[in-house]
N, C-alpha and C positions, 0 to 999 in steps of 0.2 A: 426518572433522576433512579439510575442502577445503584449510585453510593451513596444515599441520603445523608448517613452519619460522617461521611468524607467531606461533603460539601458544609456540612452543617458545623463542625469541631474545625475546619482548615478557615473556614470566615470568621467564625467566632475568635480565632486565635489573633488572626492577621487585624482585625477590627481591633481587639482589645489593644494590642501593640501600638496601635494609631492612636488609639482613644489616650492611653499613658501619655505618648508622646505629644499631643496637644492639651492636653491639662484638662481642668473641671469644666469650665463653661463653653469652651471648644468641642469636648467632648459631648457634653448634651446637645450641643445643636447639631453636631454630626449624627446622633443617635436618631433625632426630629427629622432631619433630613432624609434616613435611610428608611426609617418607618413611612412617611409620605411617598417614598420611593415604589415600597414595596405595594401599598394602596393601590396608587397607579397602574401598575404591572398587572394587577388583577382584573382592572377594569377590561382592556380590550379581550374581546372572543373573536380570534382569526384562527388560522394554520397553524401557528407557531405558539398556540397556548400552552403547549407542553414548554416549550423554552421559557416563556413568559414566568410558567408556575417555578421553574428552577430558579429564575432571576428574582423572583418575588422572596421566596423562601432565603435566597442569600440574603436579601435587602433585610427581611425581618431578623433575621439572626443578626447581623450587623448593626442593626437597632436596639437589640436585646443586649450585645457585649457592651455597645456604647452606653447605654441607661441602667442595665443593671449593673454595670462595672463602676458605673459612675457612683451610684447609691452606697455599693459598698466601700469605694475610697472616701465617701465622705467623713465616716468616724475616725479612720487613719489619718487623715488631713489633720480633722480638727483636733486629734487628739499632740499632733505634732508640733501646730502653729500656737497651742494654748500653754505647751510645756516647755518651748525651745529656750536656751537662756537661761534656764530656772536651775536654781540649787535647792534640790527636795531631798527629802527623807523617803529613801523605799525600801520595802519589803517584798520580797519576791521568791521565785524558784529557780535556780539554774537549770534552763532545759537542755542545754547540751553539754559537751566536754568543754572544756576551756582549749581555746585556740591558741596556739605561740607561734604563728607562721610569720607572724609580723616582728619577732623580738619581744613583745608585750603580751601578758596575758590577758587576752579578750572573753568576755564570760556574756552570755546571752541568758537576760531574766525576764522572767513572764512578772508582771508587776500585781501584787496583790492590794498593798496599801501605799497610798502616796501622800508624803506628810500626816501620815498617820488615818487617813480618809479612806473608805471603801468605793467611793462615789465618784473620783476623778474620772477626768476622761481617758487618763493613761493607765487605770487597772483594766487587768485583763490582756494589755496590749504588753509587747517585747521591746526592749531597748538592750543595746550592747554597749558594754563599758570597759574600758581598761582599768588596770589597777596594778599597783606597786607590789615588790616581793614582800611585802607583810602582810598582803592580803593571800588566801588561799581558798579556794574551794573546789568541789567536785559538783557532778550531775546529780540533780537532784537534792542538792541542799540548799535549804532557806536560809536568805542573805537579808540583813538590813544594815543600810550606811546610808551615807549623803553622797549623791551622787549629782555634779554639774552635767546637764544637759544639752547638747549641741545638735544642729542640723547636720546631716552629712552632706557631703558637696551634691550639686544636683545640674552638673554640667553635661548636657546632653542625654541623649535615650538611653546608654549606656552607662549612666552615673552609678556615682557608690549608693545614691540615695534610692533608686529605684532597685538598684541588685538587693538592699537591706529590705525594703519593703515586698520584694518578691519571697524573701524568707518569713514575712512579718514582723521585722524589726522598724519600729517608727523612728528612733533618735538612738543617738551615739551618747555616750558620756563618759568622765572618768571619774572614780571613787576617791574622796579625800580620804586617805588611809590616815591621816594625823586625827581626824576627827574618829568616835567610837563606831565600830561595827562587829556584826557578829554574821559567821558562817555556822549552821548547824546542822546535822543532818537530818533530812524529812524523809517520813514513810511514803516510797513512791507506790503507787496501786500496782495490783497483781499483773496487768498485763503492759506494764512499763518494768517492773521488776526481773521478770524472768529471762525476756530476751536479754537486758543488761547483764544479768549474771552470768549465760551463757556468753554473752562476747567477754568478759573479761575473762571468765574460763578459757576460751579459744585465744587470747592473746597471751595470757599465762603459758598455756601450752607452745605458742610460735615461739616466744622468748626463751623456752627450754629447752625445746629439741632442734632449732633452726640456730645457725651459725649468723652473725652480723655480716653485712646490712640484709641478706635473703631473709631475716624474720620481719625485719621492718616493710621489708616490700610483699611479703607474704600477709602481713596485717593489711598494708593498704588495699591489697586487690579483694581479700576475701571477706573482711570484715569494715572496711572503709576509714581504717586507722591511718592517716596520712601522716599523722605531727611528728611520728620516727623516722618518715623517710628521709637518708641524708640527701644535702641540697644539691650534692655531684650528680646523685641518682634522679633526682628529679630534673635536672639540667639536661641531663642525658637521654630521658624519655621525654622530655618537652621540644629539644632540640631535632630529635628523630621523627617528630609527629605522633608518637604515639602514647601521650599524656593520658588520654581517655581510659587507657588500663589501671590507671593510679586511683582511679574513682569508679566504684561499685555505680554501674549504669546496665542497660539492656543487655550487654554481653555477658555481664556475670548474673544478672536474672535468667537470661536464657541457659547459662549452662547447669544454673541451680534446679531450676524448672524441669530439665531433662533429666537432672540425676536423680531428683525425687519421683519422677516419673518411671525411671528405669528400675529402681531398688521397689517401687511399690508394685511394678509388674511382676517381681517374684514373688509376690504373697497371694493367695488363692483369694482374691475379693472383684465384686463387679465393679466394671468401667467406671460407674458414676462415683461409686466411693472412691476407688484410685483418686480421680480429680479432684474431688473435695478435698481429699487429704492433702493432697498437691498443692491445695489453694491455702489449705493453713500453714504448708511448710514455706511457702510463699511470703506469706503475713509473718510468720515468725522469722524469717530473713530478713526481711523489712525493719523488724524490730530490733534484731540483732544490729543491722548497720543505722540505727538511731533514726529511722524515717528520714533520711536526709531528702534533700528535694529530687535528685536523680536517681534515687531508687522509689521514691515515690512513685515518678511518671511510669518507670519499667513496671514497677510491681502492679499497677493497674493494669497496665497493658496486657500482663500476664495472667492476672486475674479474669478479667474480660475472657481473654481465649481460652482458658482452662472450663470456666462455667459455661462457654459455649458449648465446647465440646462434651461437657457434661451432660447437656441436654443437646447433643448429637446436632449440634448447628455448626456449621462451616465456616469459619471467620472468614473476611473478605480483611486481607491486610491493611488496605487503606481504610474503609469502615472502623477498623479497630484501632488506627492509630488517629482516626478523626474522634473517634469516641474518647479515648483516651485525652485528648487535648480540650474536649469539651470538658469534661469532668475536673481537669485541672484547673481550667480558665472560670469554672465557674465557682470552684472553692475557694480561687486565689484572686481578688480583682487584677494582681499587679504579675501575675504567674508571666503574661508574655515579656515583661522585660524581665524575666531572669534568662541571662544569656546560655546557661549549662540547657535550658529547656529549649531554645532556639537551635540550639547545635544539636541537639538531640533528636529534635524534629525534623530538622532538615537532613540529617544524617541518615535517619530511620525513612524517610520520603526517598533520599537516594536510591538506598538501596531495594524500596520496592518498586519502583521504576525503572531502573537502569540493570542491576543484576541478571534480571531474568535473561532480558533481552541480548547482553554481554556473553552469557555463558550460551544459548541460544546460537548466537553467532559463531561462537568457538568451536561446538560442536560439527556444525557445517561446515568447517574447514579443515579440522584435524581429522588425518585418516587413518591414525594409527588404532591401534587394537590391544585388547588386553590390559595387562598390569600397566604400560607406559600410557595409555589413556587414561586411565582412572588417575594415574600419578600427574600428568598435564591437566587433568580437569579438575584436580587439588589444587594444584598450583595457579591456575588460572581463576579460579573460583575465588579463591581468598585475595587476589590481585584485582579482581571485579570489586569484590567488596569493599576495598580500600580506596581504589579509585572512584565509586559511586557516591561514597560516604563523603570523600576529597572535595568532590566537584560540588557538590550542592553545599556544605556547610563553606565552601571559599569564600562567597560574598560575605557572612557573619565574621567570617576570621580575618578578611581585609578590612574591614571595618573597625575591628576591634583591638586584634592582637599585632605586634609591631615586626612579626617575622613569618614566614612561609618555608614550612619543611618540607624539600625537595626529596627526600629521601623515604617518606612516608609509606608510599606503596612497596619499597623492598624491607621496612622495618616492620609492617604489618604481614608481611608474606612471612618472616620469620619467627614472629612471636604470637600471632594470634592463635593457631593451633596450639603452640605449647603452653600458653597461659589457661587455654581450658584442660588440658591436662593438670596443670598444676592446682586448678581449683579442685578439681576430682581428687588428686591425690590427698591436698591439703585438708580437705574436709574428713576424707578417709580417715588418715591418719589421726585426727583430732578425736573422730567419733569411734575409734577400734582401740585407742589409748586405755581407757579405762577397764577394758577386758582383759585379765593375764592369759587368758586360751588365745589371745588374738595378737599376741606382744610382738610375735615375729614378724606378722604384716604390716601392724601399726610400724615398728624399725625400718621395715624396706620402703613404706608408703613415706615416711619423713626424710629418709635418703633420698627418694624420687622427687620430693617437694623441694628439698635443698637443690637438688641438681635443675632442676627447671627454673626455677629462682634465678639461680647463678646464669644459665642460658641466657635468661630474659634480660639480666645485667648487662651481660656482656655484649648480647647483640646492639642492645640500644646504645652501650657506648660508643661499640666499632660505625655503626651508623651514624653517630651523631660525630665522630672524627673524621669522614669523610669529606672531601673538597666538595665547598658550597652544599652540604647539608642543609643548611636555612641561609634564606636569603631575607633581608631587611624589608617589610613593606610600610613602614609607618611615614610614608611622605604621602604628601597633601594630592598629589598627581594620581595615586592610586586610586584613593575616592573617587575624582573626576571621572578616571578611566571606567573605573567600576559602573558609577552611575551610566555613561555611554554605552556601556558593554550591555547592561540592564534595558535601556531604551531601545538598542538596535534589537534584541532578543524581543521584546514587546512588539515591535514594527515587526519582526519576522512571523510571529503568533498570528499577527493580524493578516497577513499576507496568504497565511498558510489555510484561512479558511476560505479564499477565493481558491488557490492553485493547488489546497489539499497536499499540500508537502512543506515541510519546515525547512527554510534555507540557511541549514546550520553551517555548511562550509562556508556560504558568502559572510555568515553574520561571524563566524571565526575570524575570516581575513580580514574582515573591517576592524575587529577589534584587536588584531594583533598590528595592525596598522597604527590605529588611536595609540596602543601603546608603546610603540616605538617613536612617534611623534612628542607622547609627552617627557617619553625618557629621556627624547635627545634635545628638550626644553631645560628639563633639569639638570643636565649634566653640563649644561654651557657656566652654571654658576656653583658647581658641587665644589669645587677646589678652591672656593676664596674663604676666606679666614673667618671664622663665626666661634660664638661662645653658645652654647645649649645650656640650659638651668632645667634641672630635673623638675618636674612640678612632684615631687616627692610628699608633701607635706607633714614631714617629719624634720629634715634639715637641708643643709647646704650640700649642693652635689653639682657642679658642673663640667662640662667637656669643651675645652678649646679645640678646633681642628682645623687645620690646614693642610690640604695637599695629602690625604693619608696619614698625615702624622697627627699626634692628638697628644693632650696633657687633660689630666682630671684633677679638679680642685675640690677638695672635699669630698668625704662619704657619707654622708647625712641620708641620701637615698638608699632604697635597698639596691642591692648589688645588681641584681636582675636589671633595674632601671638604669643605671649606668652602664651596663656592658650594652642593652638596647640603643643608647645614645651613640654610642662607639661604633656599632655595625651600622648605624642607620647614616652616622657622619663619614662611613667608609673608612673609618680608621683602620690601617693597618700595622702600625707602631705606634705603642706608647712610649712617648721620650719621657714624660715626668709625670709623678704624681705627688701631691699636696695632700698630708692629712692636717687637717686645720684643728682635731682636737683628738684627745685619746680615750674621749668614752669608751663606754663596752661595746655600745651600738656601731660608732663608727670604727672602731677599729676591728669588727667582726665582720662589716661591710668591706673594709678596704681588704681584709685579708682576704675575702673572695675574690675581689677583682684582679688583685694583683698575681693570684695563685694562675688566674687565667690568663692575664696580659701580658705578666714578665714586664715591667716598667723597667726601662733605663736608668733611672734616677729617682729617689724615692725622699722628700723632704718631710721631716718630724717636727712637732713641737718639742722642747726639752722639758726636763724637770720633774717629768714622773715616769712611772715604771711600765715598760711594754706589754699588752695584752699578749698570753700566750699564743693564740693565734695569729695575731699580725707578727709577731717575733719570728713563727714558723715560716709565713709566707714571704718575710724579707728574703728568704734564702734563693728565690726566685728571680730577683730584682738585681739591677746591677751594681748600682751605689746607693747608699743611702747616707743623708746629711740630718743630724741632729742641730735644731735652728734655737740658739740660746735666745738670741734676742733679734737677729736679721739673719736673712740669707737671700741671695739675687742668683736667678736664672737669666741667661739671654738665649732663646730661641728662635730657630729659623732665620739665620742670618741677622740676628740684632731687630727683627722686623717687630718681635714679642719680649719684652720685658717683665718679669714675674719677680717680685719683691715678698719674703716672707717674714712678718713678725710680730710676735704675742699674739699668737691663734688667728691672725688675718693674713689675706693674701692680696696682692694690690699686680693687677694686670694692666699693663698699657700697651695696645696695639693699634696704629693706625688711626691714630687721636683721639681714640676712646679709651677713658680710666675708669677700672670698675675694680672695687674692694669687695671681697668674700671675706664674712665674717664668721666663725665657728663659736661651738656653745660657750667657749673661755675666753674668746677675743676681748682685749683690752685695749683702747687708745690712748690710754694716759701717757705712756712716752712712744706712743708712733712717730716714724718719720713724717716728715712735713708732707711729701708725696703723696701718702697714704690718705691725710686728711682731705686733700684736693681733689678726691674722686669724683666722677660724674653720676655714677650708678652704685648704689650699695644693696648686696646682696646677703642676706642671712636668717637664720631660723628665728631668733628673736634679737633686738636692738641690742648693740654690742654696747658695755660699760663705756659712759662718757662719751655717747652718741650725738651729746648737744656741740662736740666740736666738728660736726660734718656739717656740710653744706651741700650734700649729692640732688641733684636735679630727680633722679628717680631711686624708689626703695623698692627691692624685689624680698617680698617675704615668703620664705619658705616652707616654715612651721605656721600650718593652719588647725584650729581658730587661734590656738595658745597666744601667738606673737600679737594679735591685735589687741590683747587686754593691754599692754602697754604702751601702744602707739598711738601718738599724737597727730592726727590729720592737721591740725590748727597750724602745726609748725613745721611738719615734713612734708603735708600734701596727702593727697590720695596713692596709697601705695598699690601696686600690682601683685596680687596674693596667688601663690601657685598650689597645687593640690587637687585640682579638677581634671586630671588625666592629661593634661597638655604642655607640653614643656613649653620655657620661654627662648626663643631665639633672639641675639641679638648679633647683627653684621655690621659693623664698621664699614664706612663708605664715604671716602674722601673726607673726612671730616666730620661728618654728621654719623648716624646709625640708623639701622635698619631694624624695627622690632616687629615679632610677629609669634604665632603660636608655632609650633613644631616645623616642620621643614615643608 
């Protein structure tokens, strides 16, 4: 067994993922089966005893992953089951900086008392709650308030529930800010306070010495502060396939570790002392970045590497990766369900397995010498790194994300090396600034940092603007094609054992044929009229698409969700956009979409003052109608009729009648046609909803909308918010309903 740690770590990670997917009872049964298999593999004594021991070690590791992980998950499961749906008074400490990425303040609280008791199953666990503008708290504050608890959505393996459990959060909730609450500063421990103070000092220096948005980018890359990064920059990095630069991970940890070793090499210290001090520097950097999961993963890996070098042990890459995965999975029974961990694991595995062979292939075929050879080797090495990571993360990306960047290799070629220089320059400027004798050096380093940050922003924006920079992949046939491709690859590996050669070319050719066949079948119905309702969990947002044309009704979902549906439906031209309400959230999301898509016509509700962001975005549209009581639009040769009145939009298309209701919709004076709709789509039930006799109700706001919903009168609703959009496709007087495309 040449790489025992790799075998144990990889097996533990994969088995824990399967165990989390199967659930409690099935996971324990799988663990018992693996334990029995391991015992059976130890019985035979034959010439293949070495292989039997390897398989037995893998089986015992799998059994440990199922059984130990299942036992560790029981307290979390019990805490969630016993407290879900309750309204309780909690006291606890805020463990992280508030998160404003969803437009609402979200706080992570480690519970100390529940209902005034310290022996509750929830004590010692984390919850994540939202709060209104009247509530404000910072990291390490002690909070007391009344919170309504609910379970996060649990649809699929990559569900919000599993993602939160991977972060140690058992339940979500919302704070009753109309009831008494307190938020008092608590004294953190010394090991928490020192990194926090250094982090705040660094953020202040970045804001003081760098222009915007360069300061926000440097804050995100160097210390993991992503809250202030503008949405446009986030979207450009995501479209260019380099969003991994915005979260502190292995690349940043490697740069920091190398920087520490280079600085310590200038001091007359023994080798072991330098590596021990570098370990302390890595731990400090992990604290500065708030010990987020991506930093923990890469930090553990580099701590193991530095400790190995300290004791003159050469670390094997696969063993190192396996040990890191084993430690993380042992510490967290839901670690394998963390999407970022899976992506990091796949990318690192790709780098270890593919980068070396690709570089050797390049050296054998490039005959130039000198500077040109070194320059070509640098460029090809960067491209090989990007291709290796992209190839191994492709299966997870296709299953989770709805788009694939085609310019990622080019973008990484442009930004990987400059991003490392920016980290060196940024930290150098921050730590030389306090010394007056180094003022000129610090000023120069700040200028270099700003220039490199501007280069990263401009490079990402340019790559994202290229034609076909990213393509939508949120189609159902993509998952089928991926499963078939992995099956073909597995068959190829079995054939490889006999023929000693993996048939990669044949596998790739068959995979391409399968993809083209799936694409051909999908394209036969791609131009049909369909209505896609975003699974936002927040509010109504729907896209009506037909032959490359589109209409957006409502902007209750995040702007990226609406734009994702537009791309997935192949919409090249946005004809009309209907804003159902002028709430702050809907106006902001509408402004983001309209700025990018330039609708020909926009319909707004009347009677209120426009939000500033939306008013500015209206300069990008063709025309605008403010509907006092009613507006009507005919689309696509009158095959679609859209009526707007009192915060509700009524769509009639090919015999299907759908009513979309915004936050302030009132059906009191609605036209008769609106009241005869077959399908109701809403966040919360509208005023005078008893006037409707719809056959199907779609609730977009989860779970608040269920509180006022009467199943006895309206029947069972279709509840969105689990990550899968709802598609309604009219077909000859009937309607076909499905999830996603």
